[in-house]
LOGU-633196 format. One line per field, with one value per atom (N, C-alpha, C, O): x, y, z; atom name; residue number from 1; residue in one letter. Coordinates in Angstrom, 2 decimals, padded with zeros to 5 digits. Layout:
N
x = (X:...)
y = (Y:...)
z = (Z:...)
name = (CA:...)
resi = (NUM:...)
resn = (a:...)
This chain:
75
x = (-037.23:-037.78:-038.92:-039.91:-038.79:-039.86:-041.13:-042.23:-040.98:-042.16:-042.94:-044.17:-042.23:-042.88:-043.59:-044.71:-042.97:-043.60:-044.81:-045.84:-044.71:-045.83:-046.99:-048.16:-046.67:-047.70:-048.43:-049.64:-047.70:-048.28:-048.97:-049.72:-048.75:-049.42:-050.62:-050.72:-051.50:-052.66:-052.28:-051.11:-053.25:-052.97:-052.42:-051.43:-053.04:-052.60:-051.76:-051.42:-051.41:-050.68:-049.21:-048.83:-048.39:-046.96:-046.52:-045.46:-047.31:-046.99:-047.68:-048.80:-047.02:-047.66:-048.90:-048.94:-049.90:-051.15:-050.97:-050.44:-051.42:-051.26:-052.08:-051.66:-053.24:-054.04:-053.26:-053.28:-052.59:-051.86:-050.61:-050.26:-049.95:-048.75:-049.13:-048.47:-050.18:-050.63:-051.08:-050.79:-051.80:-052.25:-051.06:-051.06:-050.06:-048.87:-048.13:-047.72:-047.97:-047.29:-048.08:-047.49:-049.40:-050.22:-050.13:-050.08:-050.12:-049.98:-048.64:-048.57:-047.57:-046.26:-046.22:-045.62:-046.86:-046.91:-047.72:-047.34:-048.82:-049.62:-048.80:-048.81:-048.09:-047.26:-046.14:-045.85:-045.51:-044.45:-045.01:-044.40:-046.17:-046.81:-047.16:-046.98:-047.67:-048.02:-046.77:-046.78:-045.70:-044.47:-043.83:-043.24:-043.94:-043.39:-044.11:-043.48:-045.43:-046.17:-045.89:-045.82:-045.73:-045.56:-044.18:-044.08:-043.13:-041.78:-041.04:-040.24:-041.29:-040.52:-041.30:-040.78:-042.53:-043.39:-043.55:-043.66:-043.56:-043.87:-045.37:-045.96:-045.99:-047.43:-047.80:-047.29:-048.70:-049.25:-050.67:-051.41:-051.04:-052.38:-053.42:-053.30:-054.44:-055.46:-056.18:-056.55:-056.38:-057.04:-056.18:-056.69:-054.88:-053.97:-053.92:-053.96:-053.84:-053.80:-055.08:-055.03:-056.23:-057.52:-057.62:-058.12:-057.16:-057.23:-056.38:-056.81:-055.21:-054.36:-054.98:-054.87:-055.63:-056.31:-057.44:-057.63:-058.18:-059.26:-058.70:-059.32:-057.56:-056.92:-056.53:-056.75:-055.95:-055.55:-056.78:-056.79:-057.82:-059.02:-059.70:-060.17:-059.77:-060.37:-059.57:-060.13:-058.26:-057.40:-057.50:-057.55:-057.53:-057.67:-059.04:-059.15:-060.07:-061.41:-061.52:-062.10:-060.95:-061.00:-060.17:-060.57:-059.03:-058.18:-058.86:-058.79:-059.49:-060.19:-061.41:-061.75:-062.08:-063.28:-062.94:-063.80:-061.68:-061.27:-061.35:-061.57:-061.18:-061.22:-062.62:-062.78:-063.65:-065.03:-065.76:-066.91:-065.13:-065.78:-065.52:-064.50:-066.46:-066.30:-065.37:-065.46:-064.49:-063.59:-064.25:-064.87:-064.13:-064.68:-063.63:-062.63:-063.87:-062.88:-063.26:-062.64:-064.26:-064.71:-064.16:-064.92:-062.90:-062.31:-061.81:-061.28)
y = (-236.83:-238.17:-238.35:-239.01:-237.78:-237.93:-237.22:-237.65:-236.13:-235.44:-236.36:-236.39:-237.10:-238.01:-239.14:-239.50:-239.69:-240.76:-240.23:-240.91:-239.02:-238.43:-238.14:-238.30:-237.71:-237.42:-238.69:-238.68:-239.79:-241.03:-241.82:-242.76:-241.49:-242.20:-241.38:-240.19:-242.02:-241.33:-240.45:-240.40:-239.75:-238.81:-239.51:-239.06:-240.61:-241.30:-242.53:-243.26:-242.76:-243.96:-243.66:-242.53:-244.66:-244.47:-245.17:-244.84:-246.11:-246.80:-246.13:-245.64:-246.09:-245.50:-246.28:-247.51:-245.57:-246.17:-246.67:-245.96:-247.89:-248.45:-247.67:-247.55:-247.13:-246.32:-245.09:-244.72:-244.47:-243.25:-243.54:-242.77:-244.64:-245.00:-245.34:-244.89:-246.12:-246.49:-245.27:-245.14:-244.35:-243.13:-242.28:-241.72:-242.16:-241.38:-241.99:-241.27:-243.30:-243.96:-243.81:-243.58:-243.95:-243.77:-242.34:-242.12:-241.36:-239.97:-239.74:-239.04:-240.31:-240.15:-240.76:-240.19:-241.92:-242.54:-241.71:-241.60:-241.12:-240.24:-239.02:-238.60:-238.44:-237.27:-237.61:-236.83:-238.76:-239.18:-239.41:-239.02:-240.05:-240.27:-238.96:-238.82:-238.01:-236.70:-235.99:-235.45:-236.00:-235.34:-236.06:-235.41:-237.38:-238.12:-237.76:-237.63:-237.61:-237.21:-235.77:-235.43:-234.92:-233.49:-233.16:-232.42:-233.69:-233.29:-234.30:-233.90:-235.59:-236.60:-237.28:-238.17:-236.86:-237.38:-238.89:-239.54:-239.45:-240.87:-240.98:-240.18:-241.94:-242.10:-243.07:-244.19:-242.62:-243.46:-243.81:-242.95:-245.06:-245.50:-244.70:-244.58:-244.16:-243.39:-244.22:-243.69:-245.51:-246.36:-246.53:-246.51:-246.68:-246.81:-245.52:-245.53:-244.40:-243.11:-242.86:-242.41:-243.17:-242.99:-243.91:-243.49:-245.15:-246.08:-245.58:-245.66:-245.06:-244.54:-243.29:-243.08:-242.47:-241.28:-241.69:-241.06:-242.74:-243.21:-243.73:-243.54:-244.39:-244.86:-243.68:-243.70:-242.65:-241.45:-240.77:-240.43:-240.56:-239.89:-240.69:-240.12:-242.00:-242.84:-242.83:-242.74:-242.91:-242.88:-241.56:-241.54:-240.46:-239.16:-239.02:-238.43:-239.56:-239.49:-240.30:-239.83:-241.50:-242.33:-241.72:-241.76:-241.15:-240.54:-239.30:-239.06:-238.52:-237.32:-237.69:-236.97:-238.78:-239.17:-239.65:-239.65:-240.07:-240.49:-239.33:-239.55:-238.13:-236.95:-236.69:-236.07:-237.15:-236.84:-237.99:-237.82:-239.14:-240.25:-240.20:-239.68:-240.75:-240.76:-241.89:-243.00:-241.60:-242.63:-243.28:-242.60:-244.61:-245.35:-245.35:-246.06:-244.55:-244.41:-245.21:-245.04:-246.09:-246.87:-248.28:-249.23:-248.45:-249.79:-250.23:-251.34)
z = (111.69:111.59:112.58:112.26:113.77:114.76:114.31:114.65:113.53:113.00:112.08:112.13:111.23:110.29:111.03:110.67:112.05:112.83:113.58:113.66:114.13:114.84:113.90:114.26:112.67:111.68:111.25:111.03:111.13:110.65:111.74:111.44:112.99:114.07:114.54:114.26:115.26:115.80:116.96:117.35:117.51:118.59:119.82:120.41:120.22:121.42:121.15:122.08:119.92:119.54:119.36:119.04:119.55:119.31:118.02:117.48:117.52:116.28:115.10:115.24:113.94:112.76:112.35:112.44:111.89:111.44:110.01:109.16:109.73:108.39:107.36:106.21:107.76:106.83:106.39:105.22:107.33:107.00:106.18:105.28:106.45:105.69:104.25:103.32:104.07:102.72:101.96:100.77:102.63:101.98:101.56:100.46:102.41:102.07:100.88:099.98:100.88:099.77:098.47:097.41:098.54:097.34:096.83:095.62:097.74:097.33:096.64:095.63:097.20:096.57:095.17:094.26:095.00:093.68:092.69:091.52:093.14:092.28:091.88:090.72:092.84:092.55:091.57:090.67:091.75:090.84:089.44:088.44:089.36:088.06:087.37:086.16:088.13:087.58:087.05:085.95:087.84:087.41:086.22:085.36:086.17:085.05:083.75:082.70:083.82:082.62:082.25:081.07:083.25:082.99:082.44:081.46:083.03:082.66:081.78:080.93:081.96:081.25:080.13:079.47:079.92:078.84:078.89:077.85:080.09:080.27:080.46:081.18:079.84:079.92:081.04:081.12:081.90:082.96:082.55:082.08:082.74:082.39:083.19:084.41:082.52:083.24:084.31:085.35:084.05:085.03:086.28:087.40:086.09:087.23:088.02:089.25:087.33:087.99:088.78:089.92:088.18:088.87:090.09:091.13:089.96:091.09:092.26:093.41:091.97:093.04:093.66:094.87:092.85:093.38:094.33:095.36:093.98:094.86:096.18:097.23:096.14:097.37:098.24:099.45:097.63:098.39:098.98:100.17:098.17:098.67:099.76:100.74:099.60:100.63:101.92:103.01:101.79:102.98:103.72:104.95:102.98:103.62:104.28:105.35:103.63:104.21:105.50:106.47:105.50:106.71:107.84:109.00:107.48:108.50:109.08:110.29:108.23:108.72:109.55:110.49:109.21:109.96:111.37:112.25:111.59:112.94:113.93:115.12:113.46:114.34:114.87:115.92:114.14:114.50:115.18:115.59:115.31:115.98:117.47:117.91:118.23:119.69:120.09:119.57:121.01:121.54:122.73:123.55:122.84:123.97:125.08:125.00:126.11:127.18:128.42:129.47:128.33:129.49:129.45:129.64:129.20:129.13:130.47:130.60)
name = (N:CA:C:O:N:CA:C:O:N:CA:C:O:N:CA:C:O:N:CA:C:O:N:CA:C:O:N:CA:C:O:N:CA:C:O:N:CA:C:O:N:CA:C:O:N:CA:C:O:N:CA:C:O:N:CA:C:O:N:CA:C:O:N:CA:C:O:N:CA:C:O:N:CA:C:O:N:CA:C:O:N:CA:C:O:N:CA:C:O:N:CA:C:O:N:CA:C:O:N:CA:C:O:N:CA:C:O:N:CA:C:O:N:CA:C:O:N:CA:C:O:N:CA:C:O:N:CA:C:O:N:CA:C:O:N:CA:C:O:N:CA:C:O:N:CA:C:O:N:CA:C:O:N:CA:C:O:N:CA:C:O:N:CA:C:O:N:CA:C:O:N:CA:C:O:N:CA:C:O:N:CA:C:O:N:CA:C:O:N:CA:C:O:N:CA:C:O:N:CA:C:O:N:CA:C:O:N:CA:C:O:N:CA:C:O:N:CA:C:O:N:CA:C:O:N:CA:C:O:N:CA:C:O:N:CA:C:O:N:CA:C:O:N:CA:C:O:N:CA:C:O:N:CA:C:O:N:CA:C:O:N:CA:C:O:N:CA:C:O:N:CA:C:O:N:CA:C:O:N:CA:C:O:N:CA:C:O:N:CA:C:O:N:CA:C:O:N:CA:C:O:N:CA:C:O:N:CA:C:O:N:CA:C:O:N:CA:C:O:N:CA:C:O:N:CA:C:O:N:CA:C:O:N:CA:C:O)
resi = (1:1:1:1:2:2:2:2:3:3:3:3:4:4:4:4:5:5:5:5:6:6:6:6:7:7:7:7:8:8:8:8:9:9:9:9:10:10:10:10:11:11:11:11:12:12:12:12:13:13:13:13:14:14:14:14:15:15:15:15:16:16:16:16:17:17:17:17:18:18:18:18:19:19:19:19:20:20:20:20:21:21:21:21:22:22:22:22:23:23:23:23:24:24:24:24:25:25:25:25:26:26:26:26:27:27:27:27:28:28:28:28:29:29:29:29:30:30:30:30:31:31:31:31:32:32:32:32:33:33:33:33:34:34:34:34:35:35:35:35:36:36:36:36:37:37:37:37:38:38:38:38:39:39:39:39:40:40:40:40:41:41:41:41:42:42:42:42:43:43:43:43:44:44:44:44:45:45:45:45:46:46:46:46:47:47:47:47:48:48:48:48:49:49:49:49:50:50:50:50:51:51:51:51:52:52:52:52:53:53:53:53:54:54:54:54:55:55:55:55:56:56:56:56:57:57:57:57:58:58:58:58:59:59:59:59:60:60:60:60:61:61:61:61:62:62:62:62:63:63:63:63:64:64:64:64:65:65:65:65:66:66:66:66:67:67:67:67:68:68:68:68:69:69:69:69:70:70:70:70:71:71:71:71:72:72:72:72:73:73:73:73:74:74:74:74:75:75:75:75)
resn = (m:m:m:m:s:s:s:s:f:f:f:f:l:l:l:l:i:i:i:i:k:k:k:k:m:m:m:m:l:l:l:l:s:s:s:s:g:g:g:g:e:e:e:e:g:g:g:g:e:e:e:e:s:s:s:s:n:n:n:n:p:p:p:p:s:s:s:s:s:s:s:s:k:k:k:k:r:r:r:r:v:v:v:v:i:i:i:i:t:t:t:t:l:l:l:l:l:l:l:l:a:a:a:a:f:f:f:f:l:l:l:l:l:l:l:l:v:v:v:v:a:a:a:a:i:i:i:i:g:g:g:g:f:f:f:f:l:l:l:l:a:a:a:a:e:e:e:e:l:l:l:l:f:f:f:f:f:f:f:f:e:e:e:e:k:k:k:k:k:k:k:k:v:v:v:v:s:s:s:s:p:p:p:p:q:q:q:q:t:t:t:t:f:f:f:f:d:d:d:d:a:a:a:a:m:m:m:m:m:m:m:m:y:y:y:y:i:i:i:i:v:v:v:v:l:l:l:l:g:g:g:g:g:g:g:g:l:l:l:l:g:g:g:g:f:f:f:f:t:t:t:t:a:a:a:a:s:s:s:s:e:e:e:e:k:k:k:k:f:f:f:f:t:t:t:t:k:k:k:k:k:k:k:k:d:d:d:d:t:t:t:t:t:t:t:t:k:k:k:k)
């Protein structure tokens, strides 16, 4: 459980980041939708699937960009 909390929080933060939590949940929903179409022949709306994919891609992009931004340490 501590691994999951550490993964969802920033490097110096102790609380989970909302961007990372939303991205993880959106990824899980995309994966469930993909598996439902693949194995259970349930149809997911292409617009809904695309919208969730954009949320995942945006969340991953914002999270990855945090690694390259300068931190203001003069507080």
